[in-house]
C-alpha positions in Angstrom: 0.0 0.0 0.0 1.2 3.5 -0.9 1.5 5.5 2.3 2.1 9.3 2.5 5.3 10.1 4.3 5.0 13.1 6.6 8.8 13.4 6.8 9.0 13.8 3.1 6.3 16.5 3.1 8.3 18.4 5.8 11.5 18.0 3.8 10.3 20.0 0.8 11.8 23.5 0.5 9.2 25.5 -1.4 10.9 28.1 -3.5 8.2 29.5 -5.8 4.5 30.0 -5.1 1.5 31.5 -6.9 -2.2 30.7 -6.7 -2.7 27.0 -7.4 0.9 26.3 -8.2 4.1 26.0 -6.2 7.5 24.5 -6.8 10.3 23.3 -4.6 12.7 20.5 -4.0 13.9 17.9 -1.4 16.6 15.4 -1.0 16.5 11.6 -0.8 19.4 9.3 0.0 19.6 5.9 -1.7 22.1 3.0 -1.9 22.2 2.8 1.9 22.7 6.5 2.2 25.7 6.7 -0.1 23.9 8.5 -3.0 22.3 11.9 -2.6 19.4 12.5 -5.0 17.8 15.9 -5.4 14.1 15.8 -6.4 12.2 18.8 -7.8 8.5 19.0 -7.2 5.9 21.1 -9.0 2.4 21.0 -7.5 -0.7 22.1 -9.4 -4.4 22.4 -8.5 -6.3 21.1 -11.5 -9.3 23.2 -10.5 -7.2 26.3 -11.5 -5.5 24.8 -14.6 -6.2 23.1 -17.9 -4.0 20.3 -19.1 -3.4 19.6 -22.8 -1.0 18.1 -25.3 1.2 20.1 -27.6 3.1 19.1 -30.7 4.7 21.0 -33.6 4.0 20.1 -37.2 5.7 16.8 -38.5 6.7 15.9 -34.9 9.3 18.6 -34.9 11.2 18.6 -31.6 11.2 21.4 -29.1 12.4 21.8 -25.5 10.0 22.6 -22.7 11.2 26.1 -22.3 10.9 26.8 -26.0 7.1 26.1 -25.7 6.8 28.6 -22.9 8.8 31.2 -24.8 6.6 30.8 -27.9 3.3 30.9 -26.0 2.8 33.3 -23.2 -0.4 31.6 -22.1 1.5 28.5 -21.0 2.5 28.2 -17.3 4.2 24.7 -17.6 5.5 22.2 -20.1 6.8 18.7 -19.5 7.8 15.8 -21.7 5.3 13.0 -22.0 5.9 9.2 -22.5 8.5 7.2 -24.5 10.0 8.3 -27.8 11.7 6.4 -30.6 15.2 7.0 -31.7 13.9 9.0 -34.6 12.1 11.3 -32.1 8.5 10.3 -32.7 6.3 9.3 -29.8 5.6 5.7 -29.0 2.0 4.4 -28.5 -1.2 6.3 -28.5 -1.3 10.0 -29.1 -4.8 11.5 -29.0 -5.2 15.3 -29.3 -8.7 16.5 -28.6 -10.2 13.4 -30.1 -7.9 13.3 -33.1 -5.8 10.1 -33.2 -2.2 10.9 -34.2 -0.8 7.4 -33.5 -2.3 4.1 -32.4 -2.3 2.1 -29.1 0.7 0.0 -28.3 -0.2 -3.1 -26.2 3.1 -3.2 -24.3 2.7 0.4 -22.9 0.2 -0.4 -20.2 -0.4 3.0 -18.7 -2.5 5.7 -20.5 -2.6 9.3 -19.3 -5.9 11.0 -20.2 -6.3 14.8 -20.2 -9.9 15.9 -20.0 -11.8 18.9 -18.6 -11.2 17.8 -15.0 -7.5 17.4 -15.4 -5.2 14.3 -15.8 -6.4 10.8 -15.0 -5.0 7.4 -15.8 -6.4 4.3 -17.4 -5.1 1.1 -19.1 -5.1 0.0 -22.7 -8.6 -1.5 -22.4 -9.9 1.7 -20.9 -8.3 3.8 -23.7 -10.2 2.1 -26.5 -13.4 4.1 -26.1 -11.9 7.5 -25.4 -13.8 10.3 -27.1 -12.9 14.0 -27.6 -10.1 14.1 -25.1 -6.3 14.0 -25.2 -4.2 11.1 -24.2 -0.8 9.5 -24.4 0.8 6.2 -23.4 3.8 5.5 -21.1 5.2 3.0 -18.7 5.5 1.8 -16.1 2.8 2.3 -13.6 4.4 3.1 -10.2 1.3 3.5 -8.0 -2.2 2.5 -9.0 -5.3 2.9 -6.9 -3.2 3.6 -3.8 -0.9 0.6 -4.2 2.7 0.4 -5.3 2.5 -1.8 -8.5 6.0 -1.6 -10.0 7.1 -5.1 -10.6 3.6 -6.5 -11.0 2.8 -4.5 -14.2 4.9 -3.7 -17.2 7.6 -2.7 -14.8 8.5 -6.4 -14.4 10.2 -6.2 -17.8 12.4 -3.2 -16.9 15.7 -3.0 -15.0 15.3 -2.7 -11.3 18.9 -1.6 -10.8 19.6 1.0 -13.5 19.9 4.6 -12.1 18.8 7.6 -14.2 17.0 10.9 -14.0 13.4 10.0 -13.3 10.2 12.0 -13.8 6.9 11.1 -12.3 3.4 12.2 -13.0 1.6 11.9 -9.6 -2.1 12.2 -9.1 -2.3 12.9 -5.4 -4.7 11.5 -2.8 -5.5 15.2 -2.0 -6.6 16.0 -5.6 -3.5 17.8 -6.5 -1.2 17.0 -9.5 2.5 16.8 -8.9 5.5 16.4 -11.1 8.6 14.9 -9.5 11.9 15.2 -11.3 15.0 13.5 -9.8 18.4 15.0 -10.2 16.9 18.1 -11.8 20.2 20.0 -11.6 22.0 17.4 -13.7 21.6 18.3 -17.4 23.4 18.9 -20.6 26.2 16.6 -21.6 26.2 14.9 -18.2 22.6 13.8 -18.2 22.4 10.1 -18.7 26.2 9.7 -18.7 26.9 9.5 -15.0 25.5 7.0 -12.6 23.1 9.3 -10.7 19.4 9.2 -10.1 16.9 6.8 -8.9 16.1 3.2 -9.8 12.5 2.5 -10.8 11.7 0.8 -7.4 13.1 3.9 -5.7 11.0 6.1 -8.0 7.9 4.2 -7.0 8.8 4.5 -3.3 9.2 8.3 -3.6 5.8 8.5 -5.4 4.2 6.5 -2.7 5.7 8.8 0.0 4.6 11.9 -1.9 0.9 10.8 -1.5 0.3 9.7 -5.1 -3.0 7.8 -5.5 -1.9 7.0 -9.1 1.6 7.6 -10.5 3.3 6.8 -13.8 6.8 7.3 -15.1 7.3 9.7 -18.0 10.3 9.4 -20.3 13.3 9.9 -18.1 17.0 10.2 -18.7 18.0 12.7 -21.4 14.4 13.4 -22.3 13.2 14.5 -18.8 12.5 18.2 -18.7 10.2 20.7 -17.1 9.7 24.4 -17.6 7.5 26.5 -15.3 6.5 30.2 -15.5 7.1 31.0 -11.9 6.2 34.0 -9.9 9.7 35.5 -10.5 10.3 34.3 -14.0 10.9 31.2 -16.1 12.2 28.2 -14.2 14.1 25.7 -16.5 14.9 22.1 -15.6 16.1 21.1 -19.1 16.9 17.7 -20.6 19.6 16.9 -23.1 17.3 16.4 -26.1 14.3 18.1 -27.5 11.1 16.0 -27.8 8.1 16.1 -30.1 5.2 15.9 -27.6 4.6 17.9 -24.4 2.0 18.1 -21.8 1.2 21.8 -21.3 -0.7 23.7 -18.7 -2.7 26.9 -18.9 -4.8 28.8 -16.4 -8.5 28.3 -16.6 
């Protein structure tokens, strides 16, 4: 069972705050305390924000901060699920009911963006989606309040590999959180040095953060978030640009 960790909540240093959105970071130690992992957290109230998917023509790649610089109405951009080597998204991409690519059976988590905000479903639940936006990813980390990594698609993934990890967390308090590990490691070093969390550690952090449901987004060199904070643009860049972003605007 996923249990909220009150110590983790108290460990967060909140550094930016505005109505319905705040950002901060905390530290976790792994490998029996030998490795220090910094984790950025962005917390949003879906009652105040609309979530959508954004892509450029022909799957042209952009960074998260490019999206915010091009569109002043955006307050946040974050990469979505997995991407092929040629840069195109893997699995379902549904943009306001328009299907851009089809379902992939091996990607068992589907993130749906509707009027209420993000929610999660599985491949079967995604077959009847109407005029919403959605994308696929893996693995599930927390589902229905239970840690499920290792009993879902995660069973086919390495349990020991360390990397930058990014989590989409739907909280038990109704808030949406993004958790990006090792957010200060970017550029040429991203993905080249043995830092970050393993997937089981990522799931444990998600559980401690109070996630009712949580999925991993594409980590490593793709992981990136940009936020229009109260004092300016906050960049947590990745090493490569990607063709599909989840973007957020005020209602």
